[in-house]
C-alpha positions as CSV (number, residue, x, y, z in Angstrom):
1,M,-19.8,16.8,8.0
2,E,-21.3,13.6,9.2
3,Y,-19.3,11.7,11.7
4,Q,-20.7,8.3,10.9
5,L,-18.5,8.1,7.9
6,E,-15.2,7.5,9.6
7,V,-15.5,3.7,9.1
8,L,-16.1,4.3,5.4
9,L,-13.0,6.5,5.1
10,M,-10.9,4.0,7.0
11,F,-11.9,1.1,4.7
12,S,-11.4,3.3,1.6
13,S,-7.8,4.1,2.7
14,M,-7.2,0.4,3.3
15,G,-8.5,-0.3,-0.2
16,L,-6.0,2.1,-1.6
17,L,-3.2,0.4,0.3
18,Y,-4.4,-2.9,-1.0
19,I,-4.4,-1.6,-4.6
20,G,-0.8,-0.6,-4.2
21,Y,0.1,-3.8,-2.5
22,T,-1.2,-5.9,-5.4
23,S,0.4,-3.9,-8.1
24,K,3.5,-5.1,-9.8
25,T,5.5,-1.9,-9.8
26,K,5.7,1.2,-7.7
27,I,4.5,3.4,-10.6
28,Q,1.5,1.1,-11.2
29,G,0.7,1.3,-7.5
30,I,0.8,5.1,-7.5
31,V,-1.3,5.4,-10.7
32,L,-3.9,2.8,-9.5
33,G,-4.1,4.5,-6.1
34,T,-4.7,7.8,-7.7
35,I,-7.5,6.4,-9.9
36,G,-8.9,4.6,-6.9
37,T,-9.7,7.9,-5.2
38,I,-11.9,9.2,-7.9
39,P,-15.1,7.3,-6.9
40,L,-14.5,8.4,-3.3
41,F,-14.2,12.0,-4.5
42,L,-17.3,11.8,-6.6
43,F,-19.3,10.3,-3.7
44,M,-18.1,13.1,-1.3
45,I,-18.9,15.9,-3.8
46,L,-22.1,14.6,-5.3
47,F,-23.7,13.7,-2.0
48,E,-22.3,16.8,-0.3
49,R,-20.5,14.9,2.4
50,I,-17.8,17.4,2.8
51,G,-20.1,20.3,3.7
52,A,-20.9,23.5,2.1
53,I,-18.2,24.5,-0.4
54,N,-17.7,28.2,-0.8
55,G,-15.6,29.8,-3.5
56,E,-14.8,29.1,-7.1
57,G,-12.4,26.3,-7.9
58,F,-12.6,24.8,-4.4
59,E,-13.6,21.4,-5.9
60,I,-10.4,21.3,-7.9
61,W,-8.3,21.7,-4.7
62,I,-10.3,18.9,-3.1
63,L,-9.8,16.7,-6.1
64,I,-6.0,17.4,-6.1
65,S,-5.8,16.5,-2.4
66,F,-7.8,13.3,-2.9
67,L,-5.5,12.3,-5.8
68,A,-2.4,13.1,-3.8
69,I,-3.7,11.0,-0.9
70,G,-4.5,8.1,-3.4
71,A,-1.0,8.3,-4.9
72,F,0.6,8.3,-1.5
73,C,-1.4,5.3,-0.3
74,G,-0.8,3.4,-3.5
75,G,3.0,4.1,-3.3
76,I,3.1,3.0,0.4
77,G,1.2,-0.2,-0.5
78,S,3.6,-1.1,-3.3
79,Y,6.5,-0.4,-1.0
80,L,5.1,-2.7,1.7
81,A,4.7,-5.5,-0.9
82,K,8.2,-5.0,-2.1
83,S,9.5,-5.2,1.5
84,R,7.5,-8.3,2.2
85,K,8.9,-10.1,-0.8
86,K,12.4,-9.2,0.2
87,V,11.9,-10.5,3.7
88,I,10.4,-13.8,2.4
89,K,13.3,-14.2,0.0
90,Q,15.7,-13.7,2.9
91,K,13.9,-16.2,5.1
92,L,14.0,-18.8,2.3
93,A,17.7,-18.3,1.9
94,M,18.2,-18.8,5.7
95,K,16.1,-22.0,5.6
96,K,18.3,-23.3,2.7
97,D,21.4,-22.6,4.6
98,K,20.1,-24.4,7.7
99,S,18.9,-27.3,5.7
100,R,22.3,-28.1,4.2
101,K,23.6,-31.3,5.6
102,K,26.6,-30.9,7.8
103,P,29.4,-33.4,7.6
104,P,29.7,-35.9,10.4
105,K,31.2,-34.6,13.6
106,A,34.3,-36.8,13.3
107,L,35.0,-35.2,9.9
108,R,34.4,-31.6,11.1
109,N,36.8,-31.9,14.0
110,R,39.6,-33.5,12.0
111,K,42.6,-31.3,11.3
112,H,44.3,-31.4,8.0
């Protein structure tokens, strides 16, 4: 295995997170993340970047592991997007609460 490819692998995993982050639903993020790993798998197999593969059906296990990693990264990306939207909504609600005009001090301290 060549060790100059760590940067490529790092950016490819960030791409999978971004795919999940931009998706509209969690299922869509998982599916698109899974599909997004196929070019990386093809590159690794066709250009023999994984190394010598011994045994029959070993490529299938590599493909399954790549697809699982893509599904995981896509799911995490969609989860992060959902969490971010929730936090933004909470911050906007807090701003609205703070921006409400308070009654004058004389009216607040007055007892009924």
